[in-house]
mmCIF file of the N, C-alpha and C atoms, coordinates in Angstrom:
data_MODEL
# 
_entry.id   MODEL 
# 
loop_
_atom_site.group_PDB 
_atom_site.id 
_atom_site.type_symbol 
_atom_site.label_atom_id 
_atom_site.label_alt_id 
_atom_site.label_comp_id 
_atom_site.label_asym_id 
_atom_site.label_entity_id 
_atom_site.label_seq_id 
_atom_site.pdbx_PDB_ins_code 
_atom_site.Cartn_x 
_atom_site.Cartn_y 
_atom_site.Cartn_z 
_atom_site.occupancy 
_atom_site.B_iso_or_equiv 
_atom_site.pdbx_formal_charge 
_atom_site.auth_seq_id 
_atom_site.auth_comp_id 
_atom_site.auth_asym_id 
_atom_site.auth_atom_id 
_atom_site.pdbx_PDB_model_num 
ATOM 1   N N  . MET A 1 1  ? 0.853   -1.174 0.000  1.00 0.00 ? 1  MET A N  1 
ATOM 2   C CA . MET A 1 1  ? 0.000   0.000  0.000  1.00 0.00 ? 1  MET A CA 1 
ATOM 3   C C  . MET A 1 1  ? 0.901   1.239  0.000  1.00 0.00 ? 1  MET A C  1 
ATOM 4   N N  . THR A 1 2  ? 0.590   2.144  -0.891 1.00 0.00 ? 2  THR A N  1 
ATOM 5   C CA . THR A 1 2  ? 1.393   3.356  -0.969 1.00 0.00 ? 2  THR A CA 1 
ATOM 6   C C  . THR A 1 2  ? 1.010   4.320  0.143  1.00 0.00 ? 2  THR A C  1 
ATOM 7   N N  . SER A 1 3  ? 1.838   5.290  0.321  1.00 0.00 ? 3  SER A N  1 
ATOM 8   C CA . SER A 1 3  ? 1.590   6.309  1.339  1.00 0.00 ? 3  SER A CA 1 
ATOM 9   C C  . SER A 1 3  ? 0.295   7.067  1.052  1.00 0.00 ? 3  SER A C  1 
ATOM 10  N N  . ALA A 1 4  ? 0.042   7.351  -0.211 1.00 0.00 ? 4  ALA A N  1 
ATOM 11  C CA . ALA A 1 4  ? -1.181  8.065  -0.593 1.00 0.00 ? 4  ALA A CA 1 
ATOM 12  C C  . ALA A 1 4  ? -2.422  7.217  -0.313 1.00 0.00 ? 4  ALA A C  1 
ATOM 13  N N  . GLU A 1 5  ? -2.337  5.922  -0.581 1.00 0.00 ? 5  GLU A N  1 
ATOM 14  C CA . GLU A 1 5  ? -3.466  5.030  -0.300 1.00 0.00 ? 5  GLU A CA 1 
ATOM 15  C C  . GLU A 1 5  ? -3.719  4.935  1.196  1.00 0.00 ? 5  GLU A C  1 
ATOM 16  N N  . HIS A 1 6  ? -2.646  4.840  1.945  1.00 0.00 ? 6  HIS A N  1 
ATOM 17  C CA . HIS A 1 6  ? -2.760  4.786  3.403  1.00 0.00 ? 6  HIS A CA 1 
ATOM 18  C C  . HIS A 1 6  ? -3.419  6.063  3.934  1.00 0.00 ? 6  HIS A C  1 
ATOM 19  N N  . GLU A 1 7  ? -2.989  7.188  3.447  1.00 0.00 ? 7  GLU A N  1 
ATOM 20  C CA . GLU A 1 7  ? -3.552  8.471  3.891  1.00 0.00 ? 7  GLU A CA 1 
ATOM 21  C C  . GLU A 1 7  ? -5.026  8.578  3.512  1.00 0.00 ? 7  GLU A C  1 
ATOM 22  N N  . GLN A 1 8  ? -5.400  8.091  2.342  1.00 0.00 ? 8  GLN A N  1 
ATOM 23  C CA . GLN A 1 8  ? -6.799  8.130  1.921  1.00 0.00 ? 8  GLN A CA 1 
ATOM 24  C C  . GLN A 1 8  ? -7.663  7.240  2.825  1.00 0.00 ? 8  GLN A C  1 
ATOM 25  N N  . LYS A 1 9  ? -7.165  6.067  3.167  1.00 0.00 ? 9  LYS A N  1 
ATOM 26  C CA . LYS A 1 9  ? -7.905  5.183  4.073  1.00 0.00 ? 9  LYS A CA 1 
ATOM 27  C C  . LYS A 1 9  ? -8.052  5.831  5.449  1.00 0.00 ? 9  LYS A C  1 
ATOM 28  N N  . ARG A 1 10 ? -7.014  6.483  5.907  1.00 0.00 ? 10 ARG A N  1 
ATOM 29  C CA . ARG A 1 10 ? -7.060  7.181  7.185  1.00 0.00 ? 10 ARG A CA 1 
ATOM 30  C C  . ARG A 1 10 ? -8.104  8.296  7.151  1.00 0.00 ? 10 ARG A C  1 
ATOM 31  N N  . ARG A 1 11 ? -8.115  9.053  6.096  1.00 0.00 ? 11 ARG A N  1 
ATOM 32  C CA . ARG A 1 11 ? -9.089  10.148 5.941  1.00 0.00 ? 11 ARG A CA 1 
ATOM 33  C C  . ARG A 1 11 ? -10.521 9.598  5.913  1.00 0.00 ? 11 ARG A C  1 
ATOM 34  N N  . ASN A 1 12 ? -10.721 8.509  5.187  1.00 0.00 ? 12 ASN A N  1 
ATOM 35  C CA . ASN A 1 12 ? -12.054 7.887  5.127  1.00 0.00 ? 12 ASN A CA 1 
ATOM 36  C C  . ASN A 1 12 ? -12.490 7.403  6.504  1.00 0.00 ? 12 ASN A C  1 
ATOM 37  N N  . PHE A 1 13 ? -11.566 6.800  7.238  1.00 0.00 ? 13 PHE A N  1 
ATOM 38  C CA . PHE A 1 13 ? -11.853 6.331  8.588  1.00 0.00 ? 13 PHE A CA 1 
ATOM 39  C C  . PHE A 1 13 ? -12.257 7.502  9.488  1.00 0.00 ? 13 PHE A C  1 
ATOM 40  N N  . LEU A 1 14 ? -11.477 8.581  9.459  1.00 0.00 ? 14 LEU A N  1 
ATOM 41  C CA . LEU A 1 14 ? -11.795 9.751  10.278 1.00 0.00 ? 14 LEU A CA 1 
ATOM 42  C C  . LEU A 1 14 ? -13.150 10.343 9.903  1.00 0.00 ? 14 LEU A C  1 
ATOM 43  N N  . LYS A 1 15 ? -13.455 10.364 8.616  1.00 0.00 ? 15 LYS A N  1 
ATOM 44  C CA . LYS A 1 15 ? -14.748 10.884 8.172  1.00 0.00 ? 15 LYS A CA 1 
ATOM 45  C C  . LYS A 1 15 ? -15.883 10.028 8.726  1.00 0.00 ? 15 LYS A C  1 
ATOM 46  N N  . GLU A 1 16 ? -15.732 8.716  8.692  1.00 0.00 ? 16 GLU A N  1 
ATOM 47  C CA . GLU A 1 16 ? -16.761 7.828  9.232  1.00 0.00 ? 16 GLU A CA 1 
ATOM 48  C C  . GLU A 1 16 ? -16.968 8.050  10.726 1.00 0.00 ? 16 GLU A C  1 
ATOM 49  N N  . VAL A 1 17 ? -15.878 8.204  11.461 1.00 0.00 ? 17 VAL A N  1 
ATOM 50  C CA . VAL A 1 17 ? -15.968 8.426  12.907 1.00 0.00 ? 17 VAL A CA 1 
ATOM 51  C C  . VAL A 1 17 ? -16.661 9.753  13.200 1.00 0.00 ? 17 VAL A C  1 
ATOM 52  N N  . VAL A 1 18 ? -16.260 10.795 12.516 1.00 0.00 ? 18 VAL A N  1 
ATOM 53  C CA . VAL A 1 18 ? -16.860 12.115 12.729 1.00 0.00 ? 18 VAL A CA 1 
ATOM 54  C C  . VAL A 1 18 ? -18.321 12.108 12.308 1.00 0.00 ? 18 VAL A C  1 
ATOM 55  N N  . ASP A 1 19 ? -18.645 11.443 11.227 1.00 0.00 ? 19 ASP A N  1 
ATOM 56  C CA . ASP A 1 19 ? -20.043 11.335 10.797 1.00 0.00 ? 19 ASP A CA 1 
ATOM 57  C C  . ASP A 1 19 ? -20.888 10.606 11.837 1.00 0.00 ? 19 ASP A C  1 
ATOM 58  N N  . GLU A 1 20 ? -20.302 9.579  12.446 1.00 0.00 ? 20 GLU A N  1 
ATOM 59  C CA . GLU A 1 20 ? -21.007 8.847  13.503 1.00 0.00 ? 20 GLU A CA 1 
ATOM 60  C C  . GLU A 1 20 ? -21.334 9.780  14.673 1.00 0.00 ? 20 GLU A C  1 
ATOM 61  N N  . ILE A 1 21 ? -20.399 10.617 15.030 1.00 0.00 ? 21 ILE A N  1 
ATOM 62  C CA . ILE A 1 21 ? -20.624 11.584 16.119 1.00 0.00 ? 21 ILE A CA 1 
ATOM 63  C C  . ILE A 1 21 ? -21.632 12.641 15.680 1.00 0.00 ? 21 ILE A C  1 
ATOM 64  N N  . ARG A 1 22 ? -21.495 13.101 14.462 1.00 0.00 ? 22 ARG A N  1 
ATOM 65  C CA . ARG A 1 22 ? -22.390 14.136 13.936 1.00 0.00 ? 22 ARG A CA 1 
ATOM 66  C C  . ARG A 1 22 ? -23.842 13.661 13.880 1.00 0.00 ? 22 ARG A C  1 
ATOM 67  N N  . ASP A 1 23 ? -24.044 12.359 13.697 1.00 0.00 ? 23 ASP A N  1 
ATOM 68  C CA . ASP A 1 23 ? -25.385 11.806 13.547 1.00 0.00 ? 23 ASP A CA 1 
ATOM 69  C C  . ASP A 1 23 ? -26.103 11.523 14.871 1.00 0.00 ? 23 ASP A C  1 
ATOM 70  N N  . VAL A 1 24 ? -25.512 11.909 15.983 1.00 0.00 ? 24 VAL A N  1 
ATOM 71  C CA . VAL A 1 24 ? -26.180 11.706 17.275 1.00 0.00 ? 24 VAL A CA 1 
ATOM 72  C C  . VAL A 1 24 ? -27.421 12.606 17.304 1.00 0.00 ? 24 VAL A C  1 
ATOM 73  N N  . PRO A 1 25 ? -28.600 12.029 17.525 1.00 0.00 ? 25 PRO A N  1 
ATOM 74  C CA . PRO A 1 25 ? -29.825 12.840 17.569 1.00 0.00 ? 25 PRO A CA 1 
ATOM 75  C C  . PRO A 1 25 ? -29.785 13.862 18.718 1.00 0.00 ? 25 PRO A C  1 
ATOM 76  N N  . PRO A 1 26 ? -30.469 14.989 18.540 1.00 0.00 ? 26 PRO A N  1 
ATOM 77  C CA . PRO A 1 26 ? -30.453 16.051 19.563 1.00 0.00 ? 26 PRO A CA 1 
ATOM 78  C C  . PRO A 1 26 ? -30.948 15.602 20.939 1.00 0.00 ? 26 PRO A C  1 
ATOM 79  N N  . HIS A 1 27 ? -31.800 14.599 20.991 1.00 0.00 ? 27 HIS A N  1 
ATOM 80  C CA . HIS A 1 27 ? -32.349 14.172 22.273 1.00 0.00 ? 27 HIS A CA 1 
ATOM 81  C C  . HIS A 1 27 ? -31.448 13.181 23.010 1.00 0.00 ? 27 HIS A C  1 
ATOM 82  N N  . GLU A 1 28 ? -30.360 12.719 22.370 1.00 0.00 ? 28 GLU A N  1 
ATOM 83  C CA . GLU A 1 28 ? -29.441 11.793 23.019 1.00 0.00 ? 28 GLU A CA 1 
ATOM 84  C C  . GLU A 1 28 ? -28.294 12.552 23.679 1.00 0.00 ? 28 GLU A C  1 
ATOM 85  N N  . ASP A 1 29 ? -27.579 11.875 24.557 1.00 0.00 ? 29 ASP A N  1 
ATOM 86  C CA . ASP A 1 29 ? -26.462 12.473 25.292 1.00 0.00 ? 29 ASP A CA 1 
ATOM 87  C C  . ASP A 1 29 ? -25.245 12.555 24.371 1.00 0.00 ? 29 ASP A C  1 
ATOM 88  N N  . PHE A 1 30 ? -25.016 13.728 23.813 1.00 0.00 ? 30 PHE A N  1 
ATOM 89  C CA . PHE A 1 30 ? -23.933 13.934 22.864 1.00 0.00 ? 30 PHE A CA 1 
ATOM 90  C C  . PHE A 1 30 ? -22.574 13.699 23.518 1.00 0.00 ? 30 PHE A C  1 
ATOM 91  N N  . TYR A 1 31 ? -22.410 14.198 24.737 1.00 0.00 ? 31 TYR A N  1 
ATOM 92  C CA . TYR A 1 31 ? -21.149 14.020 25.460 1.00 0.00 ? 31 TYR A CA 1 
ATOM 93  C C  . TYR A 1 31 ? -20.816 12.535 25.587 1.00 0.00 ? 31 TYR A C  1 
ATOM 94  N N  . LEU A 1 32 ? -21.784 11.754 26.018 1.00 0.00 ? 32 LEU A N  1 
ATOM 95  C CA . LEU A 1 32 ? -21.569 10.331 26.234 1.00 0.00 ? 32 LEU A CA 1 
ATOM 96  C C  . LEU A 1 32 ? -21.196 9.625  24.931 1.00 0.00 ? 32 LEU A C  1 
ATOM 97  N N  . LYS A 1 33 ? -21.914 9.897  23.871 1.00 0.00 ? 33 LYS A N  1 
ATOM 98  C CA . LYS A 1 33 ? -21.646 9.270  22.580 1.00 0.00 ? 33 LYS A CA 1 
ATOM 99  C C  . LYS A 1 33 ? -20.270 9.677  22.044 1.00 0.00 ? 33 LYS A C  1 
ATOM 100 N N  . ALA A 1 34 ? -19.940 10.955 22.141 1.00 0.00 ? 34 ALA A N  1 
ATOM 101 C CA . ALA A 1 34 ? -18.642 11.430 21.659 1.00 0.00 ? 34 ALA A CA 1 
ATOM 102 C C  . ALA A 1 34 ? -17.516 10.810 22.477 1.00 0.00 ? 34 ALA A C  1 
ATOM 103 N N  . SER A 1 35 ? -17.689 10.761 23.772 1.00 0.00 ? 35 SER A N  1 
ATOM 104 C CA . SER A 1 35 ? -16.680 10.189 24.654 1.00 0.00 ? 35 SER A CA 1 
ATOM 105 C C  . SER A 1 35 ? -16.453 8.715  24.350 1.00 0.00 ? 35 SER A C  1 
ATOM 106 N N  . TYR A 1 36 ? -17.523 7.943  24.231 1.00 0.00 ? 36 TYR A N  1 
ATOM 107 C CA . TYR A 1 36 ? -17.401 6.521  23.902 1.00 0.00 ? 36 TYR A CA 1 
ATOM 108 C C  . TYR A 1 36 ? -16.733 6.320  22.551 1.00 0.00 ? 36 TYR A C  1 
ATOM 109 N N  . THR A 1 37 ? -17.097 7.124  21.601 1.00 0.00 ? 37 THR A N  1 
ATOM 110 C CA . THR A 1 37 ? -16.550 6.974  20.254 1.00 0.00 ? 37 THR A CA 1 
ATOM 111 C C  . THR A 1 37 ? -15.051 7.216  20.239 1.00 0.00 ? 37 THR A C  1 
ATOM 112 N N  . VAL A 1 38 ? -14.589 8.254  20.908 1.00 0.00 ? 38 VAL A N  1 
ATOM 113 C CA . VAL A 1 38 ? -13.159 8.576  20.915 1.00 0.00 ? 38 VAL A CA 1 
ATOM 114 C C  . VAL A 1 38 ? -12.373 7.539  21.721 1.00 0.00 ? 38 VAL A C  1 
ATOM 115 N N  . THR A 1 39 ? -12.881 7.160  22.868 1.00 0.00 ? 39 THR A N  1 
ATOM 116 C CA . THR A 1 39 ? -12.135 6.219  23.715 1.00 0.00 ? 39 THR A CA 1 
ATOM 117 C C  . THR A 1 39 ? -12.143 4.799  23.151 1.00 0.00 ? 39 THR A C  1 
ATOM 118 N N  . ARG A 1 40 ? -13.057 4.518  22.271 1.00 0.00 ? 40 ARG A N  1 
ATOM 119 C CA . ARG A 1 40 ? -13.107 3.208  21.609 1.00 0.00 ? 40 ARG A CA 1 
ATOM 120 C C  . ARG A 1 40 ? -11.812 2.918  20.849 1.00 0.00 ? 40 ARG A C  1 
ATOM 121 N N  . PHE A 1 41 ? -11.079 3.948  20.511 1.00 0.00 ? 41 PHE A N  1 
ATOM 122 C CA . PHE A 1 41 ? -9.843  3.794  19.745 1.00 0.00 ? 41 PHE A CA 1 
ATOM 123 C C  . PHE A 1 41 ? -8.605  3.836  20.627 1.00 0.00 ? 41 PHE A C  1 
ATOM 124 N N  . GLY A 1 42 ? -8.800  3.672  21.934 1.00 0.00 ? 42 GLY A N  1 
ATOM 125 C CA . GLY A 1 42 ? -7.663  3.618  22.851 1.00 0.00 ? 42 GLY A CA 1 
ATOM 126 C C  . GLY A 1 42 ? -7.033  4.971  23.125 1.00 0.00 ? 42 GLY A C  1 
ATOM 127 N N  . LEU A 1 43 ? -7.815  6.020  23.015 1.00 0.00 ? 43 LEU A N  1 
ATOM 128 C CA . LEU A 1 43 ? -7.270  7.367  23.186 1.00 0.00 ? 43 LEU A CA 1 
ATOM 129 C C  . LEU A 1 43 ? -7.643  8.014  24.516 1.00 0.00 ? 43 LEU A C  1 
ATOM 130 N N  . ARG A 1 44 ? -8.106  7.235  25.485 1.00 0.00 ? 44 ARG A N  1 
ATOM 131 C CA . ARG A 1 44 ? -8.547  7.800  26.768 1.00 0.00 ? 44 ARG A CA 1 
ATOM 132 C C  . ARG A 1 44 ? -7.429  8.593  27.448 1.00 0.00 ? 44 ARG A C  1 
ATOM 133 N N  . LEU A 1 45 ? -6.201  8.082  27.444 1.00 0.00 ? 45 LEU A N  1 
ATOM 134 C CA . LEU A 1 45 ? -5.091  8.794  28.076 1.00 0.00 ? 45 LEU A CA 1 
ATOM 135 C C  . LEU A 1 45 ? -4.872  10.147 27.407 1.00 0.00 ? 45 LEU A C  1 
ATOM 136 N N  . LYS A 1 46 ? -4.887  10.172 26.091 1.00 0.00 ? 46 LYS A N  1 
ATOM 137 C CA . LYS A 1 46 ? -4.723  11.437 25.350 1.00 0.00 ? 46 LYS A CA 1 
ATOM 138 C C  . LYS A 1 46 ? -5.877  12.389 25.630 1.00 0.00 ? 46 LYS A C  1 
ATOM 139 N N  . VAL A 1 47 ? -7.099  11.841 25.712 1.00 0.00 ? 47 VAL A N  1 
ATOM 140 C CA . VAL A 1 47 ? -8.275  12.657 26.032 1.00 0.00 ? 47 VAL A CA 1 
ATOM 141 C C  . VAL A 1 47 ? -8.082  13.333 27.379 1.00 0.00 ? 47 VAL A C  1 
ATOM 142 N N  . ASN A 1 48 ? -7.625  12.549 28.362 1.00 0.00 ? 48 ASN A N  1 
ATOM 143 C CA . ASN A 1 48 ? -7.410  13.102 29.699 1.00 0.00 ? 48 ASN A CA 1 
ATOM 144 C C  . ASN A 1 48 ? -6.278  14.113 29.728 1.00 0.00 ? 48 ASN A C  1 
ATOM 145 N N  . GLN A 1 49 ? -5.193  13.832 29.019 1.00 0.00 ? 49 GLN A N  1 
ATOM 146 C CA . GLN A 1 49 ? -4.051  14.756 28.981 1.00 0.00 ? 49 GLN A CA 1 
ATOM 147 C C  . GLN A 1 49 ? -4.432  16.096 28.371 1.00 0.00 ? 49 GLN A C  1 
ATOM 148 N N  . GLU A 1 50 ? -5.212  16.056 27.308 1.00 0.00 ? 50 GLU A N  1 
ATOM 149 C CA . GLU A 1 50 ? -5.604  17.286 26.620 1.00 0.00 ? 50 GLU A CA 1 
ATOM 150 C C  . GLU A 1 50 ? -6.884  17.891 27.189 1.00 0.00 ? 50 GLU A C  1 
ATOM 151 N N  . LYS A 1 51 ? -7.507  17.186 28.130 1.00 0.00 ? 51 LYS A N  1 
ATOM 152 C CA . LYS A 1 51 ? -8.748  17.651 28.753 1.00 0.00 ? 51 LYS A CA 1 
ATOM 153 C C  . LYS A 1 51 ? -9.800  17.980 27.689 1.00 0.00 ? 51 LYS A C  1 
ATOM 154 N N  . LEU A 1 52 ? -9.913  17.045 26.748 1.00 0.00 ? 52 LEU A N  1 
ATOM 155 C CA . LEU A 1 52 ? -10.802 17.236 25.593 1.00 0.00 ? 52 LEU A CA 1 
ATOM 156 C C  . LEU A 1 52 ? -12.246 17.490 25.991 1.00 0.00 ? 52 LEU A C  1 
ATOM 157 N N  . PHE A 1 53 ? -12.721 16.771 26.985 1.00 0.00 ? 53 PHE A N  1 
ATOM 158 C CA . PHE A 1 53 ? -14.135 16.871 27.342 1.00 0.00 ? 53 PHE A CA 1 
ATOM 159 C C  . PHE A 1 53 ? -14.394 17.762 28.554 1.00 0.00 ? 53 PHE A C  1 
ATOM 160 N N  . GLU A 1 54 ? -13.419 18.548 28.941 1.00 0.00 ? 54 GLU A N  1 
ATOM 161 C CA . GLU A 1 54 ? -13.594 19.429 30.093 1.00 0.00 ? 54 GLU A CA 1 
ATOM 162 C C  . GLU A 1 54 ? -13.862 20.862 29.639 1.00 0.00 ? 54 GLU A C  1 
ATOM 163 N N  . GLY A 1 55 ? -14.624 21.568 30.439 1.00 0.00 ? 55 GLY A N  1 
ATOM 164 C CA . GLY A 1 55 ? -14.828 22.991 30.213 1.00 0.00 ? 55 GLY A CA 1 
ATOM 165 C C  . GLY A 1 55 ? -15.768 23.368 29.081 1.00 0.00 ? 55 GLY A C  1 
ATOM 166 N N  . GLU A 1 56 ? -16.559 22.440 28.618 1.00 0.00 ? 56 GLU A N  1 
ATOM 167 C CA . GLU A 1 56 ? -17.508 22.722 27.533 1.00 0.00 ? 56 GLU A CA 1 
ATOM 168 C C  . GLU A 1 56 ? -18.873 22.171 27.919 1.00 0.00 ? 56 GLU A C  1 
ATOM 169 N N  . ASP A 1 57 ? -19.922 22.766 27.395 1.00 0.00 ? 57 ASP A N  1 
ATOM 170 C CA . ASP A 1 57 ? -21.272 22.227 27.561 1.00 0.00 ? 57 ASP A CA 1 
ATOM 171 C C  . ASP A 1 57 ? -21.527 21.292 26.381 1.00 0.00 ? 57 ASP A C  1 
ATOM 172 N N  . TRP A 1 58 ? -21.198 20.033 26.558 1.00 0.00 ? 58 TRP A N  1 
ATOM 173 C CA . TRP A 1 58 ? -21.234 19.060 25.470 1.00 0.00 ? 58 TRP A CA 1 
ATOM 174 C C  . TRP A 1 58 ? -22.631 18.695 25.031 1.00 0.00 ? 58 TRP A C  1 
ATOM 175 N N  . ASN A 1 59 ? -23.635 19.045 25.795 1.00 0.00 ? 59 ASN A N  1 
ATOM 176 C CA . ASN A 1 59 ? -25.003 18.731 25.387 1.00 0.00 ? 59 ASN A CA 1 
ATOM 177 C C  . ASN A 1 59 ? -25.765 19.963 24.899 1.00 0.00 ? 59 ASN A C  1 
ATOM 178 N N  . ASN A 1 60 ? -25.059 21.046 24.654 1.00 0.00 ? 60 ASN A N  1 
ATOM 179 C CA . ASN A 1 60 ? -25.659 22.255 24.097 1.00 0.00 ? 60 ASN A CA 1 
ATOM 180 C C  . ASN A 1 60 ? -25.700 22.096 22.567 1.00 0.00 ? 60 ASN A C  1 
ATOM 181 N N  . PHE A 1 61 ? -26.887 21.871 22.044 1.00 0.00 ? 61 PHE A N  1 
ATOM 182 C CA . PHE A 1 61 ? -27.038 21.599 20.616 1.00 0.00 ? 61 PHE A CA 1 
ATOM 183 C C  . PHE A 1 61 ? -26.497 22.742 19.749 1.00 0.00 ? 61 PHE A C  1 
ATOM 184 N N  . LYS A 1 62 ? -26.586 23.966 20.226 1.00 0.00 ? 62 LYS A N  1 
ATOM 185 C CA . LYS A 1 62 ? -26.106 25.117 19.451 1.00 0.00 ? 62 LYS A CA 1 
ATOM 186 C C  . LYS A 1 62 ? -24.587 25.123 19.311 1.00 0.00 ? 62 LYS A C  1 
ATOM 187 N N  . ARG A 1 63 ? -23.880 24.443 20.190 1.00 0.00 ? 63 ARG A N  1 
ATOM 188 C CA . ARG A 1 63 ? -22.415 24.388 20.154 1.00 0.00 ? 63 ARG A CA 1 
ATOM 189 C C  . ARG A 1 63 ? -21.894 23.129 19.455 1.00 0.00 ? 63 ARG A C  1 
ATOM 190 N N  . ARG A 1 64 ? -22.792 22.305 18.993 1.00 0.00 ? 64 ARG A N  1 
ATOM 191 C CA . ARG A 1 64 ? -22.412 20.997 18.472 1.00 0.00 ? 64 ARG A CA 1 
ATOM 192 C C  . ARG A 1 64 ? -21.377 21.068 17.352 1.00 0.00 ? 64 ARG A C  1 
ATOM 193 N N  . ASP A 1 65 ? -21.531 21.967 16.402 1.00 0.00 ? 65 ASP A N  1 
ATOM 194 C CA . ASP A 1 65 ? -20.579 22.043 15.287 1.00 0.00 ? 65 ASP A CA 1 
ATOM 195 C C  . ASP A 1 65 ? -19.168 22.365 15.776 1.00 0.00 ? 65 ASP A C  1 
ATOM 196 N N  . ALA A 1 66 ? -19.058 23.283 16.712 1.00 0.00 ? 66 ALA A N  1 
ATOM 197 C CA . ALA A 1 66 ? -17.737 23.633 17.261 1.00 0.00 ? 66 ALA A CA 1 
ATOM 198 C C  . ALA A 1 66 ? -17.137 22.453 18.026 1.00 0.00 ? 66 ALA A C  1 
ATOM 199 N N  . LEU A 1 67 ? -17.966 21.717 18.740 1.00 0.00 ? 67 LEU A N  1 
ATOM 200 C CA . LEU A 1 67 ? -17.489 20.562 19.495 1.00 0.00 ? 67 LEU A CA 1 
ATOM 201 C C  . LEU A 1 67 ? -17.056 19.428 18.562 1.00 0.00 ? 67 LEU A C  1 
ATOM 202 N N  . ILE A 1 68 ? -17.800 19.234 17.500 1.00 0.00 ? 68 ILE A N  1 
ATOM 203 C CA . ILE A 1 68 ? -17.427 18.216 16.513 1.00 0.00 ? 68 ILE A CA 1 
ATOM 204 C C  . ILE A 1 68 ? -16.090 18.582 15.875 1.00 0.00 ? 68 ILE A C  1 
ATOM 205 N N  . LYS A 1 69 ? -15.888 19.847 15.583 1.00 0.00 ? 69 LYS A N  1 
ATOM 206 C CA . LYS A 1 69 ? -14.615 20.307 15.019 1.00 0.00 ? 69 LYS A CA 1 
ATOM 207 C C  . LYS A 1 69 ? -13.478 20.043 16.004 1.00 0.00 ? 69 LYS A C  1 
ATOM 208 N N  . LYS A 1 70 ? -13.739 20.255 17.275 1.00 0.00 ? 70 LYS A N  1 
ATOM 209 C CA . LYS A 1 70 ? -12.734 20.006 18.310 1.00 0.00 ? 70 LYS A CA 1 
ATOM 210 C C  . LYS A 1 70 ? -12.359 18.515 18.327 1.00 0.00 ? 70 LYS A C  1 
ATOM 211 N N  . ILE A 1 71 ? -13.341 17.647 18.226 1.00 0.00 ? 71 ILE A N  1 
ATOM 212 C CA . ILE A 1 71 ? -13.089 16.206 18.197 1.00 0.00 ? 71 ILE A CA 1 
ATOM 213 C C  . ILE A 1 71 ? -12.343 15.821 16.919 1.00 0.00 ? 71 ILE A C  1 
ATOM 214 N N  . GLU A 1 72 ? -12.766 16.393 15.818 1.00 0.00 ? 72 GLU A N  1 
ATOM 215 C CA . GLU A 1 72 ? -12.131 16.102 14.532 1.00 0.00 ? 72 GLU A CA 1 
ATOM 216 C C  . GLU A 1 72 ? -10.648 16.488 14.567 1.00 0.00 ? 72 GLU A C  1 
ATOM 217 N N  . ASP A 1 73 ? -10.334 17.648 15.103 1.00 0.00 ? 73 ASP A N  1 
ATOM 218 C CA . ASP A 1 73 ? -8.938  18.088 15.228 1.00 0.00 ? 73 ASP A CA 1 
ATOM 219 C C  . ASP A 1 73 ? -8.149  17.140 16.133 1.00 0.00 ? 73 ASP A C  1 
ATOM 220 N N  . PHE A 1 74 ? -8.763  16.733 17.229 1.00 0.00 ? 74 PHE A N  1 
ATOM 221 C CA . PHE A 1 74 ? -8.128  15.800 18.155 1.00 0.00 ? 74 PHE A CA 1 
ATOM 222 C C  . PHE A 1 74 ? -7.803  14.479 17.450 1.00 0.00 ? 74 PHE A C  1 
ATOM 223 N N  . LEU A 1 75 ? -8.770  13.927 16.751 1.00 0.00 ? 75 LEU A N  1 
ATOM 224 C CA . LEU A 1 75 ? -8.564  12.661 16.057 1.00 0.00 ? 75 LEU A CA 1 
ATOM 225 C C  . LEU A 1 75 ? -7.516  12.789 14.956 1.00 0.00 ? 75 LEU A C  1 
ATOM 226 N N  . GLU A 1 76 ? -7.505  13.917 14.291 1.00 0.00 ? 76 GLU A N  1 
ATOM 227 C CA . GLU A 1 76 ? -6.515  14.167 13.239 1.00 0.00 ? 76 GLU A CA 1 
ATOM 228 C C  . GLU A 1 76 ? -5.100  14.109 13.823 1.00 0.00 ? 76 GLU A C  1 
ATOM 229 N N  . ARG A 1 77 ? -4.921  14.661 15.000 1.00 0.00 ? 77 ARG A N  1 
ATOM 230 C CA . ARG A 1 77 ? -3.607  14.669 15.637 1.00 0.00 ? 77 ARG A CA 1 
ATOM 231 C C  . ARG A 1 77 ? -3.192  13.301 16.176 1.00 0.00 ? 77 ARG A C  1 
ATOM 232 N N  . HIS A 1 78 ? -4.138  12.487 16.588 1.00 0.00 ? 78 HIS A N  1 
ATOM 233 C CA . HIS A 1 78 ? -3.803  11.283 17.342 1.00 0.00 ? 78 HIS A CA 1 
ATOM 234 C C  . HIS A 1 78 ? -4.100  9.960  16.642 1.00 0.00 ? 78 HIS A C  1 
ATOM 235 N N  . THR A 1 79 ? -4.434  9.985  15.379 1.00 0.00 ? 79 THR A N  1 
ATOM 236 C CA . THR A 1 79 ? -4.607  8.731  14.641 1.00 0.00 ? 79 THR A CA 1 
ATOM 237 C C  . THR A 1 79 ? -3.605  8.701  13.500 1.00 0.00 ? 79 THR A C  1 
ATOM 238 N N  . LYS A 1 80 ? -3.102  7.528  13.273 1.00 0.00 ? 80 LYS A N  1 
ATOM 239 C CA . LYS A 1 80 ? -2.080  7.380  12.215 1.00 0.00 ? 80 LYS A CA 1 
ATOM 240 C C  . LYS A 1 80 ? -2.503  6.374  11.198 1.00 0.00 ? 80 LYS A C  1 
# 
């Protein structure tokens, strides 16, 4: 597999993960779903170090896009 193919697969994977988070219905616990999704990939230590889920109102629907961007940036930095 070439480097470009590997990068494309990585991008597709990240898109699927972010889409899964984005698709959480407004009546569900967004914080819980986002937290489970990120830690499912073994990133709990990194989440805690960066305090990813601290200091934000994760269930505020109006802030959802900004929070998704925050998760997307985090995953971009910590997945290879």
